[in-house]
Chimera marker file (.cmm) of the C-alpha trace (Angstrom):
<marker_set name="trace">
<marker id="1" x="12.249" y="-6.016" z="4.007" r="1" g="1" b="0" radius="0.5"/>
<marker id="2" x="10.237" y="-2.781" z="4.177" r="1" g="1" b="0" radius="0.5"/>
<marker id="3" x="6.647" y="-2.746" z="2.977" r="1" g="1" b="0" radius="0.5"/>
<marker id="4" x="6.017" y="-0.672" z="-0.126" r="1" g="1" b="0" radius="0.5"/>
<marker id="5" x="2.910" y="1.521" z="-0.075" r="1" g="1" b="0" radius="0.5"/>
<marker id="6" x="1.318" y="2.735" z="-3.298" r="1" g="1" b="0" radius="0.5"/>
<marker id="7" x="-1.835" y="4.293" z="-4.698" r="1" g="1" b="0" radius="0.5"/>
<marker id="8" x="-3.747" y="4.681" z="-7.947" r="1" g="1" b="0" radius="0.5"/>
<marker id="9" x="-4.450" y="8.266" z="-8.940" r="1" g="1" b="0" radius="0.5"/>
<marker id="10" x="-7.636" y="8.539" z="-10.989" r="1" g="1" b="0" radius="0.5"/>
<marker id="11" x="-7.408" y="12.347" z="-11.163" r="1" g="1" b="0" radius="0.5"/>
<marker id="12" x="-10.889" y="12.762" z="-9.687" r="1" g="1" b="0" radius="0.5"/>
<marker id="13" x="-10.031" y="15.275" z="-6.996" r="1" g="1" b="0" radius="0.5"/>
<marker id="14" x="-8.259" y="18.606" z="-6.557" r="1" g="1" b="0" radius="0.5"/>
<marker id="15" x="-4.505" y="17.854" z="-6.841" r="1" g="1" b="0" radius="0.5"/>
<marker id="16" x="-3.647" y="20.499" z="-4.242" r="1" g="1" b="0" radius="0.5"/>
<marker id="17" x="-5.989" y="18.942" z="-1.639" r="1" g="1" b="0" radius="0.5"/>
<marker id="18" x="-5.456" y="15.245" z="-2.490" r="1" g="1" b="0" radius="0.5"/>
<marker id="19" x="-3.919" y="13.429" z="0.486" r="1" g="1" b="0" radius="0.5"/>
<marker id="20" x="-2.651" y="10.643" z="-1.781" r="1" g="1" b="0" radius="0.5"/>
<marker id="21" x="-0.736" y="13.049" z="-3.990" r="1" g="1" b="0" radius="0.5"/>
<marker id="22" x="0.651" y="14.786" z="-0.924" r="1" g="1" b="0" radius="0.5"/>
<marker id="23" x="1.950" y="11.459" z="0.407" r="1" g="1" b="0" radius="0.5"/>
<marker id="24" x="3.580" y="10.894" z="-3.016" r="1" g="1" b="0" radius="0.5"/>
<marker id="25" x="5.201" y="14.345" z="-2.994" r="1" g="1" b="0" radius="0.5"/>
<marker id="26" x="6.601" y="13.716" z="0.488" r="1" g="1" b="0" radius="0.5"/>
<marker id="27" x="7.980" y="10.326" z="-0.573" r="1" g="1" b="0" radius="0.5"/>
<marker id="28" x="5.855" y="8.150" z="1.749" r="1" g="1" b="0" radius="0.5"/>
<marker id="29" x="4.081" y="6.271" z="-1.053" r="1" g="1" b="0" radius="0.5"/>
<marker id="30" x="4.451" y="5.874" z="-4.784" r="1" g="1" b="0" radius="0.5"/>
<marker id="31" x="1.935" y="6.264" z="-7.548" r="1" g="1" b="0" radius="0.5"/>
<marker id="32" x="1.046" y="3.144" z="-9.558" r="1" g="1" b="0" radius="0.5"/>
<marker id="33" x="-0.497" y="2.782" z="-12.998" r="1" g="1" b="0" radius="0.5"/>
<marker id="34" x="-3.698" y="0.757" z="-13.118" r="1" g="1" b="0" radius="0.5"/>
<marker id="35" x="-2.867" y="-2.922" z="-13.518" r="1" g="1" b="0" radius="0.5"/>
<marker id="36" x="0.823" y="-2.432" z="-12.697" r="1" g="1" b="0" radius="0.5"/>
<marker id="37" x="2.188" y="-5.104" z="-10.338" r="1" g="1" b="0" radius="0.5"/>
<marker id="38" x="4.348" y="-4.247" z="-7.341" r="1" g="1" b="0" radius="0.5"/>
<marker id="39" x="5.460" y="-5.937" z="-4.117" r="1" g="1" b="0" radius="0.5"/>
<marker id="40" x="3.492" y="-4.009" z="-1.519" r="1" g="1" b="0" radius="0.5"/>
<marker id="41" x="0.170" y="-2.811" z="-0.179" r="1" g="1" b="0" radius="0.5"/>
<marker id="42" x="-2.126" y="-0.595" z="-2.236" r="1" g="1" b="0" radius="0.5"/>
<marker id="43" x="-3.899" y="2.249" z="-0.442" r="1" g="1" b="0" radius="0.5"/>
<marker id="44" x="-7.474" y="3.097" z="-1.389" r="1" g="1" b="0" radius="0.5"/>
<marker id="45" x="-9.941" y="5.623" z="0.045" r="1" g="1" b="0" radius="0.5"/>
<marker id="46" x="-12.846" y="3.311" z="-0.813" r="1" g="1" b="0" radius="0.5"/>
<marker id="47" x="-11.723" y="0.374" z="1.346" r="1" g="1" b="0" radius="0.5"/>
<marker id="48" x="-14.427" y="-1.253" z="3.451" r="1" g="1" b="0" radius="0.5"/>
<marker id="49" x="-11.999" y="-2.391" z="6.178" r="1" g="1" b="0" radius="0.5"/>
<marker id="50" x="-8.503" y="-1.651" z="7.456" r="1" g="1" b="0" radius="0.5"/>
<marker id="51" x="-5.479" y="-3.863" z="8.006" r="1" g="1" b="0" radius="0.5"/>
<marker id="52" x="-4.893" y="-5.036" z="11.553" r="1" g="1" b="0" radius="0.5"/>
<marker id="53" x="-2.388" y="-7.317" z="13.308" r="1" g="1" b="0" radius="0.5"/>
<marker id="54" x="-4.849" y="-10.194" z="12.901" r="1" g="1" b="0" radius="0.5"/>
<marker id="55" x="-4.429" y="-9.881" z="9.104" r="1" g="1" b="0" radius="0.5"/>
<marker id="56" x="-0.726" y="-10.775" z="9.173" r="1" g="1" b="0" radius="0.5"/>
<marker id="57" x="-1.355" y="-14.478" z="8.414" r="1" g="1" b="0" radius="0.5"/>
<marker id="58" x="-3.547" y="-13.562" z="5.446" r="1" g="1" b="0" radius="0.5"/>
<marker id="59" x="-0.926" y="-11.142" z="4.126" r="1" g="1" b="0" radius="0.5"/>
<marker id="60" x="1.712" y="-13.877" z="4.310" r="1" g="1" b="0" radius="0.5"/>
<marker id="61" x="-0.356" y="-15.953" z="1.866" r="1" g="1" b="0" radius="0.5"/>
<marker id="62" x="0.389" y="-13.356" z="-0.836" r="1" g="1" b="0" radius="0.5"/>
<marker id="63" x="4.150" y="-13.193" z="-0.190" r="1" g="1" b="0" radius="0.5"/>
<marker id="64" x="6.505" y="-15.521" z="-2.033" r="1" g="1" b="0" radius="0.5"/>
<marker id="65" x="7.687" y="-18.324" z="0.279" r="1" g="1" b="0" radius="0.5"/>
<marker id="66" x="11.356" y="-17.363" z="-0.118" r="1" g="1" b="0" radius="0.5"/>
<marker id="67" x="10.591" y="-13.889" z="1.317" r="1" g="1" b="0" radius="0.5"/>
<marker id="68" x="8.238" y="-14.877" z="4.164" r="1" g="1" b="0" radius="0.5"/>
<marker id="69" x="11.024" y="-15.169" z="6.760" r="1" g="1" b="0" radius="0.5"/>
<marker id="70" x="12.185" y="-11.607" z="6.024" r="1" g="1" b="0" radius="0.5"/>
<marker id="71" x="8.815" y="-9.947" z="6.641" r="1" g="1" b="0" radius="0.5"/>
<marker id="72" x="8.011" y="-8.049" z="9.810" r="1" g="1" b="0" radius="0.5"/>
<marker id="73" x="4.729" y="-6.295" z="10.528" r="1" g="1" b="0" radius="0.5"/>
<marker id="74" x="4.437" y="-2.940" z="12.267" r="1" g="1" b="0" radius="0.5"/>
<marker id="75" x="0.894" y="-1.688" z="12.788" r="1" g="1" b="0" radius="0.5"/>
<marker id="76" x="0.190" y="1.754" z="14.237" r="1" g="1" b="0" radius="0.5"/>
<link id1="1" id2="2" r="1" g="1" b="0" radius="0.2"/>
<link id1="2" id2="3" r="1" g="1" b="0" radius="0.2"/>
<link id1="3" id2="4" r="1" g="1" b="0" radius="0.2"/>
<link id1="4" id2="5" r="1" g="1" b="0" radius="0.2"/>
<link id1="5" id2="6" r="1" g="1" b="0" radius="0.2"/>
<link id1="6" id2="7" r="1" g="1" b="0" radius="0.2"/>
<link id1="7" id2="8" r="1" g="1" b="0" radius="0.2"/>
<link id1="8" id2="9" r="1" g="1" b="0" radius="0.2"/>
<link id1="9" id2="10" r="1" g="1" b="0" radius="0.2"/>
<link id1="10" id2="11" r="1" g="1" b="0" radius="0.2"/>
<link id1="11" id2="12" r="1" g="1" b="0" radius="0.2"/>
<link id1="12" id2="13" r="1" g="1" b="0" radius="0.2"/>
<link id1="13" id2="14" r="1" g="1" b="0" radius="0.2"/>
<link id1="14" id2="15" r="1" g="1" b="0" radius="0.2"/>
<link id1="15" id2="16" r="1" g="1" b="0" radius="0.2"/>
<link id1="16" id2="17" r="1" g="1" b="0" radius="0.2"/>
<link id1="17" id2="18" r="1" g="1" b="0" radius="0.2"/>
<link id1="18" id2="19" r="1" g="1" b="0" radius="0.2"/>
<link id1="19" id2="20" r="1" g="1" b="0" radius="0.2"/>
<link id1="20" id2="21" r="1" g="1" b="0" radius="0.2"/>
<link id1="21" id2="22" r="1" g="1" b="0" radius="0.2"/>
<link id1="22" id2="23" r="1" g="1" b="0" radius="0.2"/>
<link id1="23" id2="24" r="1" g="1" b="0" radius="0.2"/>
<link id1="24" id2="25" r="1" g="1" b="0" radius="0.2"/>
<link id1="25" id2="26" r="1" g="1" b="0" radius="0.2"/>
<link id1="26" id2="27" r="1" g="1" b="0" radius="0.2"/>
<link id1="27" id2="28" r="1" g="1" b="0" radius="0.2"/>
<link id1="28" id2="29" r="1" g="1" b="0" radius="0.2"/>
<link id1="29" id2="30" r="1" g="1" b="0" radius="0.2"/>
<link id1="30" id2="31" r="1" g="1" b="0" radius="0.2"/>
<link id1="31" id2="32" r="1" g="1" b="0" radius="0.2"/>
<link id1="32" id2="33" r="1" g="1" b="0" radius="0.2"/>
<link id1="33" id2="34" r="1" g="1" b="0" radius="0.2"/>
<link id1="34" id2="35" r="1" g="1" b="0" radius="0.2"/>
<link id1="35" id2="36" r="1" g="1" b="0" radius="0.2"/>
<link id1="36" id2="37" r="1" g="1" b="0" radius="0.2"/>
<link id1="37" id2="38" r="1" g="1" b="0" radius="0.2"/>
<link id1="38" id2="39" r="1" g="1" b="0" radius="0.2"/>
<link id1="39" id2="40" r="1" g="1" b="0" radius="0.2"/>
<link id1="40" id2="41" r="1" g="1" b="0" radius="0.2"/>
<link id1="41" id2="42" r="1" g="1" b="0" radius="0.2"/>
<link id1="42" id2="43" r="1" g="1" b="0" radius="0.2"/>
<link id1="43" id2="44" r="1" g="1" b="0" radius="0.2"/>
<link id1="44" id2="45" r="1" g="1" b="0" radius="0.2"/>
<link id1="45" id2="46" r="1" g="1" b="0" radius="0.2"/>
<link id1="46" id2="47" r="1" g="1" b="0" radius="0.2"/>
<link id1="47" id2="48" r="1" g="1" b="0" radius="0.2"/>
<link id1="48" id2="49" r="1" g="1" b="0" radius="0.2"/>
<link id1="49" id2="50" r="1" g="1" b="0" radius="0.2"/>
<link id1="50" id2="51" r="1" g="1" b="0" radius="0.2"/>
<link id1="51" id2="52" r="1" g="1" b="0" radius="0.2"/>
<link id1="52" id2="53" r="1" g="1" b="0" radius="0.2"/>
<link id1="53" id2="54" r="1" g="1" b="0" radius="0.2"/>
<link id1="54" id2="55" r="1" g="1" b="0" radius="0.2"/>
<link id1="55" id2="56" r="1" g="1" b="0" radius="0.2"/>
<link id1="56" id2="57" r="1" g="1" b="0" radius="0.2"/>
<link id1="57" id2="58" r="1" g="1" b="0" radius="0.2"/>
<link id1="58" id2="59" r="1" g="1" b="0" radius="0.2"/>
<link id1="59" id2="60" r="1" g="1" b="0" radius="0.2"/>
<link id1="60" id2="61" r="1" g="1" b="0" radius="0.2"/>
<link id1="61" id2="62" r="1" g="1" b="0" radius="0.2"/>
<link id1="62" id2="63" r="1" g="1" b="0" radius="0.2"/>
<link id1="63" id2="64" r="1" g="1" b="0" radius="0.2"/>
<link id1="64" id2="65" r="1" g="1" b="0" radius="0.2"/>
<link id1="65" id2="66" r="1" g="1" b="0" radius="0.2"/>
<link id1="66" id2="67" r="1" g="1" b="0" radius="0.2"/>
<link id1="67" id2="68" r="1" g="1" b="0" radius="0.2"/>
<link id1="68" id2="69" r="1" g="1" b="0" radius="0.2"/>
<link id1="69" id2="70" r="1" g="1" b="0" radius="0.2"/>
<link id1="70" id2="71" r="1" g="1" b="0" radius="0.2"/>
<link id1="71" id2="72" r="1" g="1" b="0" radius="0.2"/>
<link id1="72" id2="73" r="1" g="1" b="0" radius="0.2"/>
<link id1="73" id2="74" r="1" g="1" b="0" radius="0.2"/>
<link id1="74" id2="75" r="1" g="1" b="0" radius="0.2"/>
<link id1="75" id2="76" r="1" g="1" b="0" radius="0.2"/>
</marker_set>
């Protein structure tokens, strides 16, 4: 099961220079509406920490039990 990456676009920056919009155009992530649910990880430029391999157990807490055996983590 691949991990879905998404972002909220608040329209606060120059669309031609926005790295989030560029990732959307290239098909690496998808744009989400505020409050819209999806099965994945949401990217934000205002995060105070990053995901690491040590977070895999915490991430599993948010995955439905029937899908937990199909999840694999690949951190760069």
